[in-house]
N, C-alpha and C positions, 0 to 999 in steps of 0.2 A: 499594554492591556494585562490586567491581573487575571490569571486563569482560575476557574473554579474547579477544584480537584475533588470536591466532596462527592461521595458515592451514596446512593440510596442504601437503606438497610439490606444486608445480605449475610449469608452464613459465615463468610470469612471475616467480615467486619464484626459480627457478633462474637466470634471466637476471640478476636483481638481485644475487644472491650472486656470480655471476661478474663482473659489472660493478664491484662493490666490491672484489673480490679482485684484479682486474687493474689497478685504479686508474683505470678509465675514468670512474668517478664517485666523488666523495668522500663523497657522501651521496645518499640516495634522496629525490627530490622528486616528489610526485604532485599531482594536482588533481582535484576533483570539479566538472565544468563544466556545470551545468544551464542550459537556456534558460528564462528566467522568463516562459514563455507558458502555464503551467498548473501544477497541483499535482504533486508527486512521487508515484510509485506504487511498488509492491513491486519492480518491475524496477530502479528507481533505487536502492532499498535495497541490492540486490545490488552495484551499482557503488559505493555509499558504503562498504559493508563491505570491498570489495576495495581501493579506493584509500586509505582511511584505515587499514584494518587492516594492509596490507602496509607502508605507511610507518611506522606505529607499531612494527611488528616489527623494523624496521631502524633505529629511533630517527631516522627521517627527518621530513619535513614534508609536509603536505597543505594546499593552498589551496582554499578554497571560492570558485569563480570563476563569475560569471554571464556566460554567452555572450549578451549583450544587444545583438545587432546588427540586430534587426528591431523598430523601435518600434511597428509596426502591431499586433503581437500581444502585446506585453509590458506588464507592469503591476507596480506596487509591491506589490500584494496578493500576487502570486506570489513576489516576492523575499522578503517577510516569511514566507510559509508555508514556503518552502524552508529558510530559516535555522532556523525552529522545528522542522521535521522532522529536520534533521541533528542538532541538539542533543538532541532527544527520543530519537533512536536511540543517543545516548551518545557522540557524537564532537565533538571540538573542532578547528576549523580553525586553522592557523597564521596565515594572512592572509586577509582578505576582499577579493576582487578583482572588478573589472568589466571586461569587454572594452571597454566604452565609455570607460574611462579611458585606453585606448591608441589612440584614434581618430587622434590627431595622428601618432603613430608609424606607424600602418598607412597613413595617407595618404602619408606620406613614402616608405614602402616601395613603394607603388603608383607613385609618381612615379619612383622609381629603376628600376622595371621598364620604364616607358615610355622612359626615357632609354637603356636597354639594347636597346630594340627588342623587348621581350618582353611588351608590353601595348599595346592600342589601343582607342580609343573607337569603338563600333559603333552604327550607327543602325537596325539591324534590330529589328523588333518581337520580343516574346517568342515569338510563334507562329513567326515566320520563323527565329529562332535554333534552335528545336526542329526545324524542318523541315530546316535546313541541317546539323544535327548528325549526321544519318544514323541508322542503326539498329545493333543489336548485331552484325549480319552485314554491313552495308554501310557504307563510310566516309562521312564527311561532306564537305561542300564549303565552300570558303573564302568568307567574307563579302566583298562588293565593297568594304568599308571597311577591310579587313585591312591594306592597304599604305599607309595614311595615314603621313605623315612624323612623325618624332618631335616636331617643332615643332608640327605641327597637333594631334597627340594631347595634348601638354602644354597647349596653349591650350584645347582643348575640355574637358579634364578640370578645368582651373582654372575654366572657366565653369560646368561641372556643379556644382562646389563652391559657386560664388557664387549659384546658383539661377537661372541663365538659361534652364533647360530644364524642361519639365513631366515628371511621373512617366512613366517608360517611354519617354521620347523618345530617351534614349541610355543606354548602359551602357559600363563598362570591362571588357574581356575580356583574359585572359592569352593570349599568342600561343605555343601549344605545338605541337600536331600534329593537324590535322583528319582524318587517316587513321589515328590511333592505334586499336589494337584495344580500348583502354580508353576508353570513351566519356567518362569524367571528364576526360580530357586533351585533348578536342577543344575547345580555346579556351574554357574555362569563364568564365562571368561572375564577376568579382571585386568589382565595385562597381555599385550601382544607385541611381537617384534615388528618394528618398522624402521628400516634403514633409510630415513628421509630427514632432510633438513627442516627444522621447525622455524616458523617465522619469528619466534621470540627467543627460543633457547639454542638456536643454531644446530650444531651437531653434537651437543652434549649428551643427548640420549638417543638410544636406538630401540628402547622399549617405551611404550606409552600406555597409560591406564585407559581402560574402557570408560565410556561416559557414565554407565550405571554405577560404577565403583567410584569414579572421581567426583561426581556431582554431590552426593551427600557429604563427602569429606570437605569439599569446597565450602558448602554451607556451614559446616561445623567450624572450620578454621576461621571463617568470617563472623561467626556468632549470629548467623541468620536465625531469626525466631520463627518466621512463617515462610516456608518454602512453597511458593505458589506456582502451580504448573497446570497444564491442560489435562483433560480427562484420560487421554490415552496412556498417561503415566500411572494411572491408578493401580494397575496390576504390578507395577514395579515398586510400589510403596513398601511391600514386605521386604524386598531386597534393600531398599533405602534404609529401612529400620535395622535390618540385619547388619549392614555395614557400620552404622552409627554405634550399635550395641557392642559388636565384637571388636571394633577398633578402639573402643573405650575412649571416644573423644570427650573432651571436657564439656563442650556445648552439645546440646541435644535438640537440634532443629527438628521440626515436624513438617511433613509434606501435606499440602491441601490442593485438591484438584477442582478445576472449574471447566465448563464446557468450552471447547474450542470454537472459533468462528467458522461458519460455513456460509458462503454467499452464493446466490444464484449466478450462473454464467461466469463463475470465477474459479480459477485454479489457485489453491494456496499450498500446493506441494512444492517445497523448495527444489526438489529433484526435477519436477516437471518444468518449473520456471527456468531452471538452468538449461534444460533441454531446448526450450524455446529460444533462449539466448544463443546457445552453442550452435544450433542448426539454423540460425539467421531468420527465424520467423518474425523476430522483432528487432528493433533498433537499440539493442542493449538492455541492461537491467532497468534503465530509467525510461524505457519506451512508455509514452503516455497511455498505452493500452494495458500495461502491466499493473497488477495490483500491489506492486512494491511501493514502499513509502516514497522512494525517489521518483518512481513513475507517476504517482499521484501528485507529488509536488510539481513535477515538470508539466503535467497536464493542467494544473491550476487549482487543485483542491487545497484548502487551507488547513493549518494545524488546528484551529479552533473548531472547524466543522468535524474533523476526524475525532477530536477529543469528545465532543458532544455525542457523536455517533456511538463511540465506544461506551460512554457512560449510559446511554439509553439502552444498550444491549443488556446491561446489568451483569451480575455475577451469580451464576447458578450452575447446577449440574446437568440440567436438562439439555439435550442436544436438539438441533433443528437447523433449518436452512433459513437464512435471513435474505430478504429481497434486497438486491444491490441498490435498488432505487431509494432505500432508506438513507444510504450515504449521500446520494444525490440530493435528497431533501434537506439534510443538514447543511450541505454546501450551498444550496440555493438560498436558504434562510440566512446564512452568514454573509453571502456576497451581495444580497439585495440592499444591504445598508452600507456597503463599502465600495462597490464597483461603480465608477462613473458610467453614465449612459452616453452612448454615441451611436452613430449609424454606419452600417457596412452593407454593401451589396455584394453578395457572393456569386450570383450568376447574372451579370449585368446585361441590361437591354437599354440602348440609348434612346433618350427622349429629347426632341428639339421643340422648344416652346416658341412657336413662330411669331407671336406678337410681343415677345419680350425683347427689349432693345439689344441690338448686337453690340458686343464689346462691354456691356455693363455687368458689373459684379456688385451685389449688395451683401452686406453682412447681416445675418439674422441671429437673434438671441435664442438660446436653448438652455433649459435647465440641465445641470450636470447630474443630479439625482433628485427626482421629485419627492422621494421619501425622506431625503435629508436636505432640506432647503439651504442650510448653512453651507453646503458645498458650493453654492453659487451658480453662475451661468457660464456658458461658453459661447463663442461666436462661430457661425458656420457660413461659408459662402454660398450664394445662390446666383445662377446666371441662366442664360438661354438654353444651355445644354446640361442635362443631368443624366444619371443612370438610375434605373429602378430594377427590381428583380424580374427576371423572365417569368417567374411564376405568378407575378402580380398583374399579368395581362393575358386575356383570352380573347381571341377573335370571335369565337362563337360560344359564349359562356352559357352554363346551365342557369336555371332559376336560382334566385337568392345568391348570386355571385356579385359581390359588392366592390370588387376591385376594378381595374381599368379594362374597358372594352370600347369598341367604336361607338361614339356618341355618349359615353358615360362620363360623369364628373366625379373626381375623388379629391380628398385633401392630401397634400404633401405635408408630412410631419414638420412642424415649426415654420411652414412656408405658406403656400397659396393653394386654392382650388385649381386643378387643371382638367381639361376636357379633351378626350382623344378625338382627333379630327381625321387622321389619315394613318394608314399602315403601310410601311415600306418593306418589301420583301426582296430577297436575292433571287438568282436565276432558278434555284431549286425550291422556291416557295417558302423559305424560312423567313420568319419575321426578324428583321435586323434593325429596325428603327421605327419610332412612333413620332408623328407630328401632332402636337397638342397646342392648345391655347390656354392662357391663364387669366384669371380675373383679379386685377390688382386690388380690388376692394376687399378681397377675402384674406388678406394677410393675417397670419396667426398672431394673436395678441391684441388685435384691434377691436375685438368685441363684435365682429360681424355676425349678424343673425338673419340676414336676408333670406337665406335658404340653408338647408342642411344636406350633408352627404353622409352615406353610411360607411364608406371605405376610407381608411387612412393608410398611406403608403410611406415607407421609408425610402431614402434616396441619398445620393451624394452628387455634388457638383462635379461636372466632368473634367473641366480644365485643371482643377487643383487636386483632384482625388489622388490618393496614394495607392499604387498597386499593392496587393497583399495576397498571401497564400493562406488558405483556410484548411485546417485538418479536422475532419469530422469523424467521430469514433462510434463504433458499434462494439458489442461484446467481443473480446478476443477469442473466447472459448464458449461454445454453445452447449447448454445442457441437453442431454439426449435421454429420451424415455427408454426404459428397458435396456439400459446400457450394458453391453456385454464385456466381461472381463478380458476376453480375447481381443477385443478391438483395441487398436492403437489409440493412445490418448491424442495423438496428432490428428486423428480423424475428426476430432471435435473442434479443431481450430477453424475459426470463421474466416473464409477467404475475403469477406467484405467488411473486415473490421476497421478499415481505414479508407476514407475517401478524401482525396486532395483536390481542391478546386481553387481557381484564381479569380479574384474580384478586386473591389476597391473599398477603401475606408476614408473617413473624413481627413482633411489635411492636418487637423490638430493632432493626429496620431503620430506625427513625425518625431515627437519627443518620447514616444512610448519605449519603455525599457523592458528587458527580460523580466518575466514574472509579473509584470503589470497586468491587472485584470480589468475587464470592461464588460458591460452589458450591451450587446448589439441589439438594437430595437427589433423585436419580433423573432430574433434568431436564438439568443441564449447568452450565457456567460462564456467569455473567451479569455485565454491567457496567452501572453506573448511567450512563444517557445524560446527557451534559453539556449537551445542547442543549434537550431537552424536559422534563427533570426540574425541578419547581418545589417550593416549600415545601408546596404542597397535593397534588402528584401525583408519585409515584415512577415513573420509567420505566426499565425494564431491557432491555438488548440481550443477546440470546443470542450469546455469543462462540463457543463450541464445545460440542458434545455431550460426554457423559461417556466414551463409548466410540466406537471406530472399528475398522473391519477393516483399516485401513492398517498396513503393516509396513515398517520401514526395511530 
């Protein structure tokens, strides 16, 4: 399937058009720059679609670049998962880059700043630096080490590189303006000591550049023309520009910000998602309740639906909260033309059709997807014993209840009319079986018009039905009104986010494979779970329900 990557008109697209028209840039070069300290989530998907999509639209290039400047939090596992997620979403990067590949150049740029008198080695502790920095309304004060000579700073920075100092003992700071109204320009730290093994460079370095210093240099080294990021980096743009200007890089990338994605009942903080994983609230980063791309994939969301969702969000600066049902809508729209229809009974109630011949099994025709006739038909068995949903029977129903109750007649989907004649209960009064009769003249597809019924039930034949586990999902985290900062984030975790029940599916599901998707009649769209499904046990994840009140 060819993906449509075109974006509606937006301010970044307009800038690119103008830059190409005026000759400011010969081509568009973007980058997707994740930090490999966790798995990507749906917010990153928006950034992926923007960066790759816009570059594709202008026949430009996009690099996948790992901003791996903090070895204490990074891991090859995250690198591999990010590459897999980008590819699964349907995008190809032009070059695979790592910030760590540029550590030598970054070090040289830092030395050049020292030589210009624009950087100095500071002995203040992290707490002291925060204290000296001031507040949003009060200026900071200068470090007592700010006026070290160029020679002294060069010597100390060289010794930092050689490993002469412990973690936190010294840092390198840019010398900008401690009274700046922008707190990011108050002599930010640009290098820190970290005696840690790096996933890419091993033990070559014990000093590492800070993200705010490294990021603009990475863009410049790669010749990025449009550095697109989320709005929380807007206040850091002056520092981005300061680094580019004072390091005198050949390329002069520019930063543009767009609104980040906020979803109802969804946490998109990587720190909080990691906490959910570490404290075992979920079954790993790919838990189907997680908003990670791997979690969405495992649950059954499709890359096409996620791309369309991200494009519908648009590119703008206005912030707001998007209803998570919007993602469900695009998934539903995508799956309705792809997913085979079949029947599953999640909470089975046995039905014995007393006038159907014992030992007889007939095969009935059923369409695979009525919206896509070319998908053909399947055959399903029917016999004297079937299962229906417990919720499809009431012994004493209210008015306008059209499903099964004593004396009432309903249609079995693809089969016959049946009528409830007798209710069997256990010693505690629970309904455990229904005795019904069927009318052989009412077989589906024969054109029977003798009478009509208002209720149609799904079912599975009892002797050949396959046992299956169904996992039904509710939001993992619930939004709270008047949320207090002092409250723990974990207080919002929904204890009822997962319901596991056992039922049956049609026997044709025996060949279902991991990640196969189906529409179960009246239940919703389900995906075969790749992690828990075995040869002996089918496990299905509910992707989305069949209907929603959400409107675009």
